[in-house]
TORKOL-4160 file (C-alpha; in steps of 0.2 Angstrom, whole numbers, padded with zeros to 4 digits, m for minus):
274
<pt num="1" X="m0844" Y="m0398" Z="m0656"/>
<pt num="2" X="m0828" Y="m0398" Z="m0645"/>
<pt num="3" X="m0811" Y="m0401" Z="m0652"/>
<pt num="4" X="m0800" Y="m0413" Z="m0643"/>
<pt num="5" X="m0781" Y="m0409" Z="m0644"/>
<pt num="6" X="m0771" Y="m0420" Z="m0654"/>
<pt num="7" X="m0760" Y="m0424" Z="m0639"/>
<pt num="8" X="m0773" Y="m0430" Z="m0628"/>
<pt num="9" X="m0780" Y="m0442" Z="m0641"/>
<pt num="10" X="m0763" Y="m0449" Z="m0644"/>
<pt num="11" X="m0759" Y="m0450" Z="m0626"/>
<pt num="12" X="m0744" Y="m0439" Z="m0627"/>
<pt num="13" X="m0739" Y="m0426" Z="m0615"/>
<pt num="14" X="m0743" Y="m0407" Z="m0619"/>
<pt num="15" X="m0729" Y="m0398" Z="m0626"/>
<pt num="16" X="m0722" Y="m0386" Z="m0614"/>
<pt num="17" X="m0709" Y="m0377" Z="m0626"/>
<pt num="18" X="m0694" Y="m0383" Z="m0615"/>
<pt num="19" X="m0685" Y="m0398" Z="m0618"/>
<pt num="20" X="m0682" Y="m0410" Z="m0604"/>
<pt num="21" X="m0663" Y="m0407" Z="m0603"/>
<pt num="22" X="m0665" Y="m0389" Z="m0602"/>
<pt num="23" X="m0679" Y="m0390" Z="m0588"/>
<pt num="24" X="m0667" Y="m0399" Z="m0576"/>
<pt num="25" X="m0654" Y="m0387" Z="m0569"/>
<pt num="26" X="m0637" Y="m0395" Z="m0566"/>
<pt num="27" X="m0632" Y="m0399" Z="m0549"/>
<pt num="28" X="m0617" Y="m0388" Z="m0542"/>
<pt num="29" X="m0600" Y="m0396" Z="m0542"/>
<pt num="30" X="m0595" Y="m0404" Z="m0525"/>
<pt num="31" X="m0584" Y="m0393" Z="m0514"/>
<pt num="32" X="m0566" Y="m0397" Z="m0512"/>
<pt num="33" X="m0561" Y="m0405" Z="m0496"/>
<pt num="34" X="m0549" Y="m0391" Z="m0489"/>
<pt num="35" X="m0560" Y="m0377" Z="m0493"/>
<pt num="36" X="m0575" Y="m0385" Z="m0486"/>
<pt num="37" X="m0566" Y="m0391" Z="m0471"/>
<pt num="38" X="m0560" Y="m0374" Z="m0467"/>
<pt num="39" X="m0578" Y="m0366" Z="m0469"/>
<pt num="40" X="m0585" Y="m0380" Z="m0457"/>
<pt num="41" X="m0571" Y="m0377" Z="m0446"/>
<pt num="42" X="m0574" Y="m0358" Z="m0444"/>
<pt num="43" X="m0593" Y="m0360" Z="m0443"/>
<pt num="44" X="m0591" Y="m0373" Z="m0429"/>
<pt num="45" X="m0578" Y="m0362" Z="m0420"/>
<pt num="46" X="m0589" Y="m0347" Z="m0420"/>
<pt num="47" X="m0604" Y="m0356" Z="m0413"/>
<pt num="48" X="m0593" Y="m0365" Z="m0399"/>
<pt num="49" X="m0586" Y="m0347" Z="m0394"/>
<pt num="50" X="m0604" Y="m0342" Z="m0389"/>
<pt num="51" X="m0611" Y="m0359" Z="m0382"/>
<pt num="52" X="m0596" Y="m0368" Z="m0375"/>
<pt num="53" X="m0587" Y="m0355" Z="m0364"/>
<pt num="54" X="m0596" Y="m0360" Z="m0348"/>
<pt num="55" X="m0594" Y="m0378" Z="m0352"/>
<pt num="56" X="m0575" Y="m0375" Z="m0355"/>
<pt num="57" X="m0574" Y="m0365" Z="m0338"/>
<pt num="58" X="m0583" Y="m0381" Z="m0329"/>
<pt num="59" X="m0570" Y="m0393" Z="m0338"/>
<pt num="60" X="m0555" Y="m0383" Z="m0333"/>
<pt num="61" X="m0562" Y="m0380" Z="m0315"/>
<pt num="62" X="m0565" Y="m0399" Z="m0314"/>
<pt num="63" X="m0548" Y="m0404" Z="m0319"/>
<pt num="64" X="m0540" Y="m0391" Z="m0307"/>
<pt num="65" X="m0551" Y="m0397" Z="m0293"/>
<pt num="66" X="m0545" Y="m0415" Z="m0295"/>
<pt num="67" X="m0527" Y="m0410" Z="m0295"/>
<pt num="68" X="m0531" Y="m0400" Z="m0279"/>
<pt num="69" X="m0540" Y="m0415" Z="m0271"/>
<pt num="70" X="m0525" Y="m0427" Z="m0275"/>
<pt num="71" X="m0512" Y="m0415" Z="m0270"/>
<pt num="72" X="m0516" Y="m0420" Z="m0252"/>
<pt num="73" X="m0512" Y="m0439" Z="m0256"/>
<pt num="74" X="m0499" Y="m0438" Z="m0269"/>
<pt num="75" X="m0482" Y="m0429" Z="m0265"/>
<pt num="76" X="m0472" Y="m0430" Z="m0281"/>
<pt num="77" X="m0463" Y="m0442" Z="m0292"/>
<pt num="78" X="m0471" Y="m0453" Z="m0305"/>
<pt num="79" X="m0489" Y="m0451" Z="m0297"/>
<pt num="80" X="m0488" Y="m0432" Z="m0298"/>
<pt num="81" X="m0483" Y="m0432" Z="m0316"/>
<pt num="82" X="m0498" Y="m0444" Z="m0320"/>
<pt num="83" X="m0510" Y="m0433" Z="m0311"/>
<pt num="84" X="m0504" Y="m0417" Z="m0320"/>
<pt num="85" X="m0505" Y="m0425" Z="m0337"/>
<pt num="86" X="m0520" Y="m0434" Z="m0334"/>
<pt num="87" X="m0529" Y="m0419" Z="m0329"/>
<pt num="88" X="m0524" Y="m0408" Z="m0343"/>
<pt num="89" X="m0530" Y="m0421" Z="m0356"/>
<pt num="90" X="m0546" Y="m0423" Z="m0346"/>
<pt num="91" X="m0550" Y="m0406" Z="m0352"/>
<pt num="92" X="m0549" Y="m0412" Z="m0371"/>
<pt num="93" X="m0559" Y="m0427" Z="m0366"/>
<pt num="94" X="m0573" Y="m0417" Z="m0358"/>
<pt num="95" X="m0575" Y="m0406" Z="m0373"/>
<pt num="96" X="m0569" Y="m0416" Z="m0389"/>
<pt num="97" X="m0576" Y="m0432" Z="m0383"/>
<pt num="98" X="m0591" Y="m0428" Z="m0372"/>
<pt num="99" X="m0598" Y="m0413" Z="m0380"/>
<pt num="100" X="m0595" Y="m0419" Z="m0397"/>
<pt num="101" X="m0605" Y="m0435" Z="m0394"/>
<pt num="102" X="m0619" Y="m0425" Z="m0388"/>
<pt num="103" X="m0618" Y="m0413" Z="m0403"/>
<pt num="104" X="m0619" Y="m0427" Z="m0416"/>
<pt num="105" X="m0632" Y="m0436" Z="m0407"/>
<pt num="106" X="m0642" Y="m0421" Z="m0406"/>
<pt num="107" X="m0639" Y="m0417" Z="m0424"/>
<pt num="108" X="m0645" Y="m0433" Z="m0430"/>
<pt num="109" X="m0660" Y="m0434" Z="m0419"/>
<pt num="110" X="m0666" Y="m0417" Z="m0424"/>
<pt num="111" X="m0663" Y="m0420" Z="m0443"/>
<pt num="112" X="m0648" Y="m0408" Z="m0444"/>
<pt num="113" X="m0639" Y="m0421" Z="m0455"/>
<pt num="114" X="m0652" Y="m0418" Z="m0468"/>
<pt num="115" X="m0645" Y="m0400" Z="m0470"/>
<pt num="116" X="m0627" Y="m0405" Z="m0472"/>
<pt num="117" X="m0633" Y="m0419" Z="m0484"/>
<pt num="118" X="m0640" Y="m0407" Z="m0495"/>
<pt num="119" X="m0625" Y="m0396" Z="m0496"/>
<pt num="120" X="m0610" Y="m0400" Z="m0509"/>
<pt num="121" X="m0599" Y="m0404" Z="m0495"/>
<pt num="122" X="m0589" Y="m0419" Z="m0492"/>
<pt num="123" X="m0593" Y="m0430" Z="m0477"/>
<pt num="124" X="m0575" Y="m0429" Z="m0471"/>
<pt num="125" X="m0576" Y="m0411" Z="m0471"/>
<pt num="126" X="m0591" Y="m0411" Z="m0460"/>
<pt num="127" X="m0583" Y="m0423" Z="m0447"/>
<pt num="128" X="m0566" Y="m0416" Z="m0448"/>
<pt num="129" X="m0571" Y="m0398" Z="m0447"/>
<pt num="130" X="m0582" Y="m0401" Z="m0431"/>
<pt num="131" X="m0569" Y="m0412" Z="m0423"/>
<pt num="132" X="m0555" Y="m0398" Z="m0426"/>
<pt num="133" X="m0566" Y="m0384" Z="m0419"/>
<pt num="134" X="m0570" Y="m0394" Z="m0403"/>
<pt num="135" X="m0552" Y="m0400" Z="m0401"/>
<pt num="136" X="m0545" Y="m0382" Z="m0403"/>
<pt num="137" X="m0557" Y="m0375" Z="m0391"/>
<pt num="138" X="m0549" Y="m0384" Z="m0377"/>
<pt num="139" X="m0532" Y="m0376" Z="m0379"/>
<pt num="140" X="m0534" Y="m0362" Z="m0366"/>
<pt num="141" X="m0541" Y="m0374" Z="m0353"/>
<pt num="142" X="m0528" Y="m0387" Z="m0356"/>
<pt num="143" X="m0514" Y="m0374" Z="m0354"/>
<pt num="144" X="m0521" Y="m0367" Z="m0338"/>
<pt num="145" X="m0523" Y="m0384" Z="m0331"/>
<pt num="146" X="m0505" Y="m0390" Z="m0335"/>
<pt num="147" X="m0497" Y="m0374" Z="m0328"/>
<pt num="148" X="m0508" Y="m0374" Z="m0312"/>
<pt num="149" X="m0503" Y="m0393" Z="m0310"/>
<pt num="150" X="m0484" Y="m0389" Z="m0312"/>
<pt num="151" X="m0486" Y="m0376" Z="m0299"/>
<pt num="152" X="m0496" Y="m0387" Z="m0286"/>
<pt num="153" X="m0484" Y="m0402" Z="m0288"/>
<pt num="154" X="m0467" Y="m0392" Z="m0292"/>
<pt num="155" X="m0464" Y="m0400" Z="m0308"/>
<pt num="156" X="m0453" Y="m0392" Z="m0322"/>
<pt num="157" X="m0461" Y="m0381" Z="m0335"/>
<pt num="158" X="m0447" Y="m0381" Z="m0348"/>
<pt num="159" X="m0455" Y="m0395" Z="m0359"/>
<pt num="160" X="m0473" Y="m0389" Z="m0358"/>
<pt num="161" X="m0471" Y="m0386" Z="m0377"/>
<pt num="162" X="m0475" Y="m0405" Z="m0379"/>
<pt num="163" X="m0493" Y="m0399" Z="m0376"/>
<pt num="164" X="m0492" Y="m0392" Z="m0394"/>
<pt num="165" X="m0491" Y="m0410" Z="m0400"/>
<pt num="166" X="m0501" Y="m0419" Z="m0387"/>
<pt num="167" X="m0516" Y="m0406" Z="m0390"/>
<pt num="168" X="m0520" Y="m0409" Z="m0408"/>
<pt num="169" X="m0516" Y="m0428" Z="m0408"/>
<pt num="170" X="m0526" Y="m0432" Z="m0392"/>
<pt num="171" X="m0539" Y="m0420" Z="m0398"/>
<pt num="172" X="m0541" Y="m0429" Z="m0414"/>
<pt num="173" X="m0542" Y="m0446" Z="m0407"/>
<pt num="174" X="m0555" Y="m0440" Z="m0394"/>
<pt num="175" X="m0565" Y="m0430" Z="m0405"/>
<pt num="176" X="m0566" Y="m0444" Z="m0418"/>
<pt num="177" X="m0571" Y="m0456" Z="m0405"/>
<pt num="178" X="m0584" Y="m0443" Z="m0399"/>
<pt num="179" X="m0592" Y="m0440" Z="m0416"/>
<pt num="180" X="m0592" Y="m0459" Z="m0419"/>
<pt num="181" X="m0602" Y="m0461" Z="m0403"/>
<pt num="182" X="m0614" Y="m0449" Z="m0407"/>
<pt num="183" X="m0617" Y="m0454" Z="m0425"/>
<pt num="184" X="m0618" Y="m0473" Z="m0421"/>
<pt num="185" X="m0629" Y="m0471" Z="m0406"/>
<pt num="186" X="m0647" Y="m0476" Z="m0411"/>
<pt num="187" X="m0654" Y="m0463" Z="m0398"/>
<pt num="188" X="m0649" Y="m0445" Z="m0393"/>
<pt num="189" X="m0649" Y="m0450" Z="m0375"/>
<pt num="190" X="m0637" Y="m0465" Z="m0378"/>
<pt num="191" X="m0626" Y="m0453" Z="m0387"/>
<pt num="192" X="m0626" Y="m0442" Z="m0371"/>
<pt num="193" X="m0623" Y="m0457" Z="m0360"/>
<pt num="194" X="m0608" Y="m0464" Z="m0371"/>
<pt num="195" X="m0600" Y="m0447" Z="m0371"/>
<pt num="196" X="m0602" Y="m0446" Z="m0351"/>
<pt num="197" X="m0595" Y="m0464" Z="m0350"/>
<pt num="198" X="m0580" Y="m0460" Z="m0362"/>
<pt num="199" X="m0575" Y="m0444" Z="m0350"/>
<pt num="200" X="m0577" Y="m0455" Z="m0335"/>
<pt num="201" X="m0566" Y="m0467" Z="m0342"/>
<pt num="202" X="m0553" Y="m0453" Z="m0347"/>
<pt num="203" X="m0554" Y="m0447" Z="m0329"/>
<pt num="204" X="m0552" Y="m0464" Z="m0320"/>
<pt num="205" X="m0539" Y="m0471" Z="m0332"/>
<pt num="206" X="m0530" Y="m0456" Z="m0337"/>
<pt num="207" X="m0528" Y="m0447" Z="m0320"/>
<pt num="208" X="m0523" Y="m0461" Z="m0308"/>
<pt num="209" X="m0506" Y="m0468" Z="m0309"/>
<pt num="210" X="m0505" Y="m0483" Z="m0320"/>
<pt num="211" X="m0493" Y="m0493" Z="m0308"/>
<pt num="212" X="m0507" Y="m0493" Z="m0295"/>
<pt num="213" X="m0520" Y="m0501" Z="m0307"/>
<pt num="214" X="m0524" Y="m0519" Z="m0308"/>
<pt num="215" X="m0520" Y="m0529" Z="m0324"/>
<pt num="216" X="m0536" Y="m0529" Z="m0332"/>
<pt num="217" X="m0539" Y="m0511" Z="m0329"/>
<pt num="218" X="m0521" Y="m0508" Z="m0336"/>
<pt num="219" X="m0527" Y="m0516" Z="m0352"/>
<pt num="220" X="m0542" Y="m0506" Z="m0354"/>
<pt num="221" X="m0531" Y="m0491" Z="m0351"/>
<pt num="222" X="m0521" Y="m0495" Z="m0366"/>
<pt num="223" X="m0536" Y="m0496" Z="m0376"/>
<pt num="224" X="m0541" Y="m0478" Z="m0372"/>
<pt num="225" X="m0535" Y="m0466" Z="m0385"/>
<pt num="226" X="m0530" Y="m0452" Z="m0373"/>
<pt num="227" X="m0518" Y="m0463" Z="m0364"/>
<pt num="228" X="m0504" Y="m0461" Z="m0376"/>
<pt num="229" X="m0505" Y="m0442" Z="m0376"/>
<pt num="230" X="m0506" Y="m0443" Z="m0356"/>
<pt num="231" X="m0490" Y="m0454" Z="m0356"/>
<pt num="232" X="m0481" Y="m0442" Z="m0369"/>
<pt num="233" X="m0485" Y="m0427" Z="m0357"/>
<pt num="234" X="m0480" Y="m0437" Z="m0341"/>
<pt num="235" X="m0463" Y="m0441" Z="m0349"/>
<pt num="236" X="m0460" Y="m0423" Z="m0353"/>
<pt num="237" X="m0459" Y="m0419" Z="m0335"/>
<pt num="238" X="m0444" Y="m0429" Z="m0332"/>
<pt num="239" X="m0427" Y="m0421" Z="m0329"/>
<pt num="240" X="m0420" Y="m0429" Z="m0345"/>
<pt num="241" X="m0435" Y="m0435" Z="m0355"/>
<pt num="242" X="m0434" Y="m0450" Z="m0366"/>
<pt num="243" X="m0438" Y="m0442" Z="m0383"/>
<pt num="244" X="m0440" Y="m0458" Z="m0392"/>
<pt num="245" X="m0453" Y="m0465" Z="m0380"/>
<pt num="246" X="m0462" Y="m0448" Z="m0381"/>
<pt num="247" X="m0462" Y="m0448" Z="m0400"/>
<pt num="248" X="m0468" Y="m0466" Z="m0399"/>
<pt num="249" X="m0483" Y="m0461" Z="m0389"/>
<pt num="250" X="m0487" Y="m0447" Z="m0400"/>
<pt num="251" X="m0485" Y="m0458" Z="m0416"/>
<pt num="252" X="m0498" Y="m0471" Z="m0408"/>
<pt num="253" X="m0509" Y="m0456" Z="m0403"/>
<pt num="254" X="m0508" Y="m0450" Z="m0422"/>
<pt num="255" X="m0512" Y="m0467" Z="m0428"/>
<pt num="256" X="m0528" Y="m0469" Z="m0416"/>
<pt num="257" X="m0533" Y="m0452" Z="m0421"/>
<pt num="258" X="m0533" Y="m0456" Z="m0440"/>
<pt num="259" X="m0543" Y="m0472" Z="m0436"/>
<pt num="260" X="m0555" Y="m0464" Z="m0425"/>
<pt num="261" X="m0559" Y="m0450" Z="m0438"/>
<pt num="262" X="m0561" Y="m0463" Z="m0452"/>
<pt num="263" X="m0574" Y="m0472" Z="m0442"/>
<pt num="264" X="m0582" Y="m0456" Z="m0438"/>
<pt num="265" X="m0583" Y="m0451" Z="m0457"/>
<pt num="266" X="m0590" Y="m0468" Z="m0460"/>
<pt num="267" X="m0603" Y="m0466" Z="m0447"/>
<pt num="268" X="m0608" Y="m0450" Z="m0454"/>
<pt num="269" X="m0611" Y="m0456" Z="m0471"/>
<pt num="270" X="m0621" Y="m0471" Z="m0464"/>
<pt num="271" X="m0632" Y="m0459" Z="m0453"/>
<pt num="272" X="m0634" Y="m0446" Z="m0467"/>
<pt num="273" X="m0640" Y="m0459" Z="m0480"/>
<pt num="274" X="m0653" Y="m0468" Z="m0468"/>
C-alpha cells in the first residue's frame, strides 16, 4: 500500500525549508540622480566618439558650406551676423535634435528601453545623460563653424566666449526636443522624419535673417528653441553688445531647455512602461 504525503492530502504546498520572505531577494536600491547621470553621460559620450565623428564632420562641413554659399549674396551687417550665428547653432541642431531623435526612436523600436527600465536608474538620468552627451559632442564643430564664419564675414571674435553659454543652453533645448520626438513617435521611421524636419526648420528659420521673413514665418521662428541661442550669439557680434538683451535671450533658451527636458523625461517614462 502506497503512503500519500500529509501535505498532498491536506492540499498544502510541500515544505521547501525556506520561508517565503527569505526566498525573495530584496531589490537593489535606486541609484541617486547625479551618479546615475554621470554614468549614462560617460557611456553615451564614449559611444558617440566612435559612431558619431563622421556625422559631426558632415554637420560642420554642411554649416560651413552654407556660409560659403551665402557669402556671395550677403555682404555684412545684420544679415551676416544671422548667417554666422544660425550656421553655428545648426551644428547643434543636426546632432542634438536630429541624431538624438533617431537614437531614441531606434532604442524604443529595438527594445532598448526595456534594458534601461530594468536598471535602478532614474528616468531623468537616462534622458539628461544622453542629451548632455549629444550636446557636448557638438562643441568642436560649433566652435570651428563660428570662427570660420567670423573670418568669412569679417566679424569680431572678441565676444565669441558667449558660445560657452549658448552651447549648453541651446543644446539642452534641442536635445530635449529631439529626445521627446524620438520617444513619442509611434514608429522609428516617424522619429527619423521628425528629426529631419526639426533640423530643416533650424536651418531655414535660424540661418536666414529674421527681418526678411514674412510675419507667419517669424512666429514659427519664435517657437523654435534654438532661435534664442541664435539671437544671443548674433547680438554678441555688435561693436557694443546689449548684454541685457543677450541675457534675456539666454534666459528664454534656458527655460525652454528645462521644459523640453521635462517633456522628454515624461515621454521616457511613458514609453518604458507601455
